[in-house]
Each structure stands twice: as C-alpha cells, then as structure tokens.
N, C-alpha and C positions, 0 to 999 in steps of 0.2 A: 612687340607693340601691344595689341589688345591683351587683356587679362582673362584667364579661364580659371574657374574653380568648380569642382563637382564633389558631392559627398553623398554617400548612402550608408546608413548604419543605425546605431541604437540611439543617437542623440538627435535633438531637433535641428533640422538642417538650416533654417533661415538665418540664424545668428552666425553659424559657421560660414555660410556663404558670404554674408555681409562683411564679417571680419576678414575673410580671405580676400575679398575685393579691396578692402581698405589697405591690406598689405601689398596689393598689386598696383596701387594708385601711382607708384613711382614710374610705371611703364609709360604713362601718358595716355589720356583718354578723354572723351567728350560726352559719353553717355554710359549708363549702367543698367543692368537688369538681372532678374532671377526667374527661374521656372521651377516648379515643384509639383509633386503629386498630391492632390487633395485626397481626403479619406475615401471618397467615392470612386477613386481611380482616375479621375479626370486631371488634366494638366492646367495649372494656373500660372499666369505670367504677371510680373510686375516689372515695368521698365520705364525709363525716363531719360531725356537729354539732361545733362548736368552731372553732378558728382554723386558719390556713393551716399553722402548725407541726404541728398535729394531723394535717392531711391529709398532710404530708410523711412523717409517721411510718408511714403505711399504704401509701405508694407503693412499688412494687418497681422494680427496674432494668428499663428497656426502651429500645428504640431507635426507638420510633415517631417519625415526623416530621410527624404531623398530629394535632391535638387541640384541644379546647375546655375552658375552665375557668370557674368561677363562684364568687362569694361571695354567699350569700343573706342577705337581711334579711327575716325572716318576715312574711308577710301571711296567706296561707291555710295554716292548720295550724301546729302548734307546732314547736319547735326539736328535730328528730329526724333521725336518719340517713336514714330513708325520705323525709322531706320535703326533704332537701338536693338540690341540683342537681349534676350533670346527671340528667335523667330519661330512662330508656330504655324503649321499648315496642316489642317486635318488632324490626323492622329499622331503627328510628330512635332517635337519642339527641339531646337538645337541652338548651340552657340558655335562660333567659328572664328579662328584666327587665320589670316592668309587672304588670298585672292583666287577666285575661280575665273580663269581667263576666258573660258568658252561659255560663259553663262548666257550670252545672247543666243548662241546656237542651240543650247539646251532648251531655252524657252520656246523657240520655234519648233524644234524637233519633237518635243513632248507636249506641245500645246499647254504651256503652263501659265500663259499671260493672265487668264481668268482667275488664277489662284493667288496673284501677287498684289500686295498693297504698299510695299516699300520700294525704294530705289536700289536695293542692295543685291549683290551677287549671292549673299548668304541665304536670302529668302528663296532664291531659285533652287539652291541645294536642298532646303527644307521641303519644298514642293516636290522635288524629284524623289527624295527619300519616301515621302508620303505616297507618291504614285506607285512605288514598287513595294510598299509595305502591305502585306496581306492581313494585318491585324493580329498576327500570331508569331511570325518569325522575323525579328529585327535583323538577325545576322544575314539572312538571305537577302534582305533589302540592301544592306551595306555591301554585300558581295556583288550585287548588280549595279549599284550606283557608282562606287569608287572608280571602276575602270572607265567610266564615262567622263570623269572630271579631269580638266587640265588646269594646272596651276599649283599653288601651295595651299595646304589646308591642315587645320587641326580641328576636328569636330568632336564635341560632346553632345550626345543625342539621347533623348528619352522618348519612348514609344508608349502610347496608350495601350492598355491591356498587359503591360509589363511593368507594374509598379515596383518601386524600390530597386530598379535596375537602370544603370547608366552604361551606354555604349560609346566607344571612342575609336577614332582612326585618324591617322595623320600622314602627311607627306611634307617634308621640310620643316614646317612650323612645329616648334618643340612642345612636348607635353611630358610631364613626369607624374608618376603615380606611387601610392604607398598604401599600406594597410596597417591597422593597429587594432587593439581590443575593442575600440568603439565603432569601427567601420572602415570604409575604403575611401580614398581621396584621389583626385586627379587635378592637375593644375598646369598652367603655363610656366610656373616658377615655384620651386619648392618652398619659398618663403611664405606662401599662402597657407601651408599646412605643417610647417616645421615644428610647431608647438605640440603636435600630436605624434609625429614620427620623424626620426632622424634617418631612417632607412627608406630608400626610395629606388625606383628604377626609371630609366628613360624609355618611354613607349617607342618601340621600333617602328620605322616607317612601314606603311602598308600592312600593319598588323591590326587585327580587330581585338579591342580590349573590352571585356565584359566585367562590370563592377556590380557586386551585390553586397548585402550586409555581411555575408560570410567571408568574402574575399574577392580576389581578382583573378581572371584567367585571360590568357593571350592565345591567339591563333593566327596563322597566316590566312590570307584571303581564301585559300583553298581548303581551309579547315585544319591544317597541320598544327598541332599544339606547339607552343613556344614557352620555354622556361625563362622567366624574366631574370635579368642580371642586376642584382641589387648593389647599390652604392651606399655609402654612409657619409652624412654631412660631417665635415671636419672643422666646423666653426660653431661657436656657441650661439644659442638663440638670441642672446643680447646683442650680437653683432648686427642683427637686422632691426635693432631698435635705436631710438635717438640717444638713449643713455644720458639724459640731462641736457643735451645740446638743443638749441631752438630749431635746428634743421638738420637733415641728414647730410647736406652738402658741407656744412661747417664741421660736423663730426668727422666726415671722411677726409676733409683737408687736414684735420688734426691727427688722423690715423696714419698718415703717410710715413712717418719714421718707422713705425712698427711694421707696416706692410712691406716696405723696402727691405727691412732686415729679414722678414720671413721669406722673401723671395730670393735674396742673394745668399744668405747664410748656409742653407743646405747644399749650395753649389760651389762652395769654397772649401778646398782641402789643402792643408799645408800652404795656405796663402795664395793658391792658384785656382782658376776656374776648373770645375770638375762636374761633368754632366753624366757620369756613370750611373748615378741613381735614377736618372731620367731615361736610361737606356738609349742615350744619344751617343753613337760611336764617334771617335775622332776622325774616322774615314769620311764622315759627312763633310768635314771641313778641309780635308787634304787636297782634293782635286777641284776645289771650288774656284772656278775662273771668274765667275760673275754672280751677282745676287740680284734677285727681284723680290721686293717687299710689296705685299698686297694688303690693303686695308681700306677702311672708310673713316672719315671724320677724325676724331681725336686719336684713334689708333693709327691712322695714316700719318698724323703729325709726329707721333712717337717714332714711326718708321722713317720720317724725314730726319729726325735726330740720328737714328741708326745709320742712315745713308751717309750723312755728313761725317759722322765719327769714323765709320769703316773706310769710306773712300779717302778721306784726308789722312787718316791715321795709318792705314795699311796699304793704300793704293789699289784696292780691289774695286772694280766698277760696280756700282749699285744703282738700280733703277727702282723708284717708288711708283707703284701703279695704283690708281684709284680703282677699287674693286668693281664698281659699277660700270667702268669703261673697259676694264681689262679684257673681258671675254668677247667684247664686240670689236676689239682691235685685232691685230695680228702680232701677238707678243713674240719677241725674239728670245726663246728659251731653248736650251739644248740639254742633253742628259747630264752635262757637267755643271749646269746652273743650279744654284741653291735658291729655292723659293721659300720665303718666310711669309706666312699669313698671320695677321694679328687681329684679334677680336676679343673684347672683354667677355662677351656672353658665349662665344663659340657657336652662335647660331645666326650671325649676321648673314642674311641670304645672299647678298652680292658677293661677299667674301667667300662663302661656301661654294657658290657656283664658279667663282674664279679659281678656287683650289681644285675643283674637279677638272677644269680645263688644264691647269698646270700639270696635273698628274698624268695627262696624256702625253706630256712632253718630257717629263723628268720624274725620277723616283726619289729625288732629293727634296722633299717638302717638309718643312718644320713649322709647327703651329705654336704661337705664343697666345695662350688663352687663360682665362681665369676660372672657367667652369669645368670641373671634372666630368668626363664622359660626354661632353657636348658633341654636336655633329662634326664641327671642324676638328676637334681633338681626335675623334674616332677615325676620321677619314684621312688625316695627315699621316705621312710615314713616321714622323717623330713629333713629340709634343714636349714643350717646355711650359709647365703650368706656373703661372704667377700665383701669388698667395695674398691677394688683396683682401680676401674675405668678401662678403656681399657688398655691392655698391648700389645703394638705393636711389640716391639723387640722379636725376636724368643727366645732368652735366657731369662728365667724368673728371675725376681728380686723381684719386689714388690709383685707379687703373692705368692712367697715363704714366705716372711715375714708376710703377712697377714694370710696365712694358718697356719703358726707357731703360730702366736698370737691367732688364733682361738683355737688351741690345748691347749694353756695356759688357756684360759677361760674355756674350757671343763674340764681340769684337776682340776681347782679350784672348779667348780660346782660338779664334782664327789666327791672330798674330803669333801665338805660340806654335800652333800646328804647322803653319806655313813659314816658320822661322823669320818672321818679320818683327818679332819682339824677342828680346833676350829674357831669360828667366828673371833677372834683376828688374828689368823694366816692367814685366808683368806683375811681379810682387808689389812694386810701388803703385801700379795702376789699381790693383785690387785693394790695396790698403786705402787709397783715396776713395774708392767706391764704398768701402766699409764705413768711412767717415761721413758719408752723405746723410745718414739718418740723424746723427748728432747736429750736423749743420742745418738741416731742415728744422729741427727742434728749436734752434736759435732764431730762425726766421719767424717761426710761429709766435714768438714773443712780441713781434712788431704789429700784431693785429690791430691794436687800438690806434696806432699811428696811421696805419693804412686805411682804417675806417674813416678817420678824420680827413685824410687827403681826398677821398672819393667824393666828398661833399661838393667839390668844385666840378664834378663830372655829372651830377644828377640831371642837369638840364641840357646836357650835350646831345646833339643829334648825330654827330660823327666823331669818331676817334681813330687815330692812326698809331700803329705799332711799327717801330723800325729797329733794325739791327743788321749785323753782318755775320756770315758764317753760322755757327751754332745759334747765335742770338737771333738770326733771321728765322731759322727753323722754329725756334721758341715763340717768335712773334706771331706766327700763324696760329699756334695753339692759344696764345693769349687773346688774340682777336676773336677766335671762335668762342671762347668762354664768355667774353664780354657781350657779344652779340646775342648768344643764345639765352642768357638769363636776364640781361638788362634791356634787351631790345634796342640797344644803341647800335647804329651802323658802325662797324669796326672793320678796318682793313689792315693787313700786314704787308709791309714792303721792305725789300732789301734796301737799306739806307742809301746806297749809291744810286738807286733808281729814282729818287725823289725828283731830281732835276730833269728827268725824262718824261715829265708830264704830271706826276702826282702833286708836286708842290703847288700847282694851280689851285688845289683844294684847301690849302692851308690859309686860314684867315684868323682874325683876332679871336683869341680864346679857345680855339679848337684844341682839345687835348691830344698830345702826342706822348706815348709811352716809349721811351728810348732805352734800348738795352746796349750796354757797352761793357761787356765782361771779357771780351776776347782781346788780349794784349796786342796781337800782331796787327789788328785793324782798329785799335782804340782811337788813334789820332784821326783816322778817316771818319769814324762815326761821330766824333766830337765836331768835326767840320760840318757834317750833315745836320747835326743838332743845331748848330749856329744858324744854318740856313732856315730852319723852320722857326727858330726863336726870333729871327729878324723879321719874320712875317706875322708875329703876334701869337704864336702857338703857346699853349699852356703845357710846359714840358715836365714830365716826370721821368727822372733819370735813375736807372738801376746800374750800379757799377761797383767794383770791388775796391773802392777808395773810401777812406774815412771822411775825407773832405775833397770836393772838387777844387781844382786849381783856380778856376774862374767861376764864381758863384752865379754870374750873370747868364750862364748857358742854360740854366734850368730853373724852374720854379720850386720843384721839390726834388731832393736827392735822397734815394733809399740806398744806404751803404750795405753791401753784402759781405759776409765773412770771406776773408781771403783764402781762396783755394786754387788749385791748378785750373787753368782756363776750361779744360774739358769737362770739369765737374760743376762749374758755376750754374749750369742750366737747371740743376735740381733745386738750388736755392731760389733762382729767379722765377721758376714756374710757380712756386708756392706764393710768391708775392703777386704774380699775375692772377692766380686763382682768387686770392683775397681781394684784389682790386675789383674783379668781376663780382664776387659775392657781395661785398659791401655796397657796391653801386646798385646791385639788384635789390637788396633789402632796404637800402636808403630810399629807393623809389617806391617802396611798399609792395614789391612783387614777391611771388613765391619762387624762391631760388631752386627748390626741389622739383617743381613741376612747371617748367616754362611752357608757354602756350605752343600748341601745334607740334610739340616734340614727343618722341617716344624713346624709351631706354633701349629696348631690344628691337631692331629693325629687321623683321622677318618677311617683308614683302619688297619686291623690286620697285 
C-alpha cells in the first residue's frame, strides 16, 4: 500500500526521495511527504494531501544528504495535510506502512494525547518513540517501543542528534534495503532505488536496521548482529519504465506473451512439466487427495481457473478460499491436503496469515508468487516463481495470466503423477500451453477494434459478464478489471443463473459481455444470450467462430483463434483486459492508478 523511501549518503537527498516516491506511485496513495536533516541538525518536514507533484511544489532548495519519504494510503483519518506522513513528535520523525492495532491503549497508557495533532495511529507511534528516546541512543528507544506495538508495521525513523542516520524496523509490512558507492537506501519496493543498485536484501522481521553514509548494519532486538542475505534483481531497469507506451497497464497487457513464455519454458523438459529446478518434488503431488487454493482479488480468480481445470480435468476436489475469510473460518485441511497460496507481491497480508494457519495443518504448502524472497515465498514449503517481471499498474494483467499458466503446469503434473493423464495426453496439453503466447500475440492485434467498440460503454452505469464453466471463472476477472479502472458497476454471473433473478436488471442498452468458448455448453450459453438480447441488452460476444450463425444474437462479435476449449481463456482474458483499459481511458481516467486502490495490500 503506502510507499517508503529513505536515503543517506553523498548525494543530495531531496531529489532522490521525490524520484523514489514517483516510482512508488503505482502502489496507490492520497498524500505524500518527506523529512530531512537541516544543516543545523534539526528535522524539517514537507508534506501535503495530493500527489508527488504537489509535494514538489512545496519543497524548497536544500542540500540535505539524509532523508525519508512516504506516499500514504489513508487508513486512520481522512486525506488531510495533518494526517500525511512523515509525522514528527519532539525529537523524532518517522514514516510508517501498516496499522498499529493498539494505538488507543498506547495513548491512554503513556499519556500521549497532548502530543497528537493528527487522527493517525502512526503519530501515536512517533510520540511513543519520542517518549522513550533519551536524545542519544535511538536503538534503545526502538528496543523499548517495538514490544509494545500490536499490528503490522514498517518504520523508517530519524532521530534528532543523530544526523545522517536512518533507523528501520518492521513486522509483516515489507521493506528492502541496498547500498552503493553513493550511500544507503531503504524502500517498500526496490523499484524506488533500482537505478542505483541491483543488489538488495529484505529487511528481516523484528530486526533493527541502521543506515549511514558508510553502509547498513542489522541486529536482532536483543543486539545480536545479523548478516543480511543479498538478492539480485533479475530484470532490466527498463522493465519498470513505460518504454514508449502511454500507460504501464497497456505496456503490461502487451508483455503477456513474453511473460508467459518466461514462466512456462523453464518448467518444460522433453515436452512435459518439470519442477525439479524449483526443488518441488513429485511426492508433493502423489498423495494429494484434495487441494485448497488461497488468494485475494485477481489472484483468487486465477485460482478459480485452476480449480475448474483441475477438478473437471482430473477429478481432484478443489476449494478456493478468500484469504481474508480463510483464517476466521474452520478450514477443512488435513496432512494430505495440498494448499496453494497465490500472490503477485508475495506480501499480501491476508494471504500470508492464511498460509501461516494452513501450515499448522499440513506441510504441503506451495506458493505461486512473482517476487523472489518475499514473505510468502520464504514461509511456504515450496515455491513456484512466476516470471512476469515488475507489474506497475495497480490493475493486474500479466500477473494473472502467468499465475493461470502456472496452474496449467501444476494440473498437468498432477495428472501425470496420479496416472490420470497418459504421456501422450500430457505432451499434447503442454504443446497447447506453449502455443498460448503466439495466440495472445494475435489477440493483441485487435486493440484498435476493441477500443472502438468500448465507445458504446462509456456512459454505462452497469455491465454484466456471463459465461459457463471456464468462461464463468473468467467472467469474474473481467468484471473486476472493468469496475476497478472504469468505475462502472460490473458483475459476473454464471449464464444459467440469469433467469434466477439477475435478468431483472437487464434493460435497454445495458452492456453484456458474453463468453462462449466452451463447446460442451455453447448452445446453452447462446440461449442465455438470446434471453438478454430479447430484453434490449447491448451484447458483446466472444467465441471461437469466424462468424456467428445468427448475427441477431449480438451487437458485436469478437472472434478468437480456434484452440482447444481449455486454452481459450488466455485469449479471452486479453480481450477483457483491453475492454476495461479502453473504457477507462475513453472516460479520461488514469488506468494505472485507479482511485482508492493500492497495488500491494499489506494491511487487513
């Protein structure tokens, strides 16, 4: 959610902080601010509700070489200048990602009310650090305060009388750090400083990090030194830039063929799925009697595709659990259950906590994540990394397709290991999967046509997506994309459910996006389409026919390349992504940064 950047070194800090915050804008935010040491050793703050460009407008020229910056996504308190970060209390200034759950109790216990001017839990933390800071020893203050906090947090803190030093500590909320010849960096996402260093490490939970011009040190809360474990970025810096595209979202839609190839190619050996390089043993799949998939949002809809594919294809029972609900229910999981957790960032708090619960019931946990070394990756028994590269737009596109491709690899491996697929069947399945990238490339050529058809949707207030089987699972992702970036109310329905109530909402001109790619239910879906068309709906039909038999059933027909039914979802989802994208841009909206949304959700 919120963005963090900190720098201390030989360079002027202000521009580094502002540029870092601009690179973190994709995370979603409503205010921004920086804090830095002035030449006399005092701490200066500039912050405002609004965007980083608004923050730039209130920054003055300075030569400070140490500072911290933040973009806030409001949780406690409204979008105001006072609630923006950094928060300064006495001799302490800090920025914070996460939520301090017991901040009310802390205010009462330590008599902090008189020190507070904002509505935030973060300012309470600043006041608490200030209360325990003796003016000389920041680490002692951190050691006293952290055990008092309940909730998730990533703090970057500067203390008066300790110029050019930044201190950090976290629980759950992610932070990464790096050093280079010019100084030391810390951030919530390495895209904020990748131009300076490709080597970084993930700050361990409950470790105190100390940054200076000379480097970084780590220690446990009790003072025991920690040696950081460095990782290296495996994608080029240009992958986090627009590269000539008007938006990151359009760039990422077009990157899907390459992202899918990067994800599946290393896992195919002699035409069959092979996870040996991922250190995932075949035994993980041998005694798998049932599967639970845990995820949120788009990742959950990729899991829905995985469920439909595995359950229908192989006859293995699959449950898809909403991560935020999972640990408050009583999940039915045994030691023989395979639990698959899916997250683009690997830091999604609901999914991480659900994983931790699942691990108390089974040792067979597999993570599908995009970020190397992330919390979910580290805590799962096994990891299957997708290779989407950085995804900057808030609305996920290429992350969804690579997650879905990963489920196709898993399904094929399950079928082979459990003798539910012959080698010949598996070879054919994998060949079809390898063809997906080329098929998507063909779909991308339709962008101008799709942009044109969305003009009829710009004034819509409601839109419906319908389909059956795999098409229904895809409808849910299509509806999510449209609503989150165009702000048009969109709902997905199993086509057969229309007559059980939903058809009452169909009126003249209401857009209905109908998916009819599954041959065994094609005639049923066409009948359902006729029902909405008869009530005046504006129907956009996606099917694998060059021409529909009866042109009167739809207003627009988007023909998809002919592929086996199981693989049509990859083509269709790209069409739905482009419908959402061009509807959003046609309305003059920012498709990369939809209102109220954040890319990485690290609070419950």
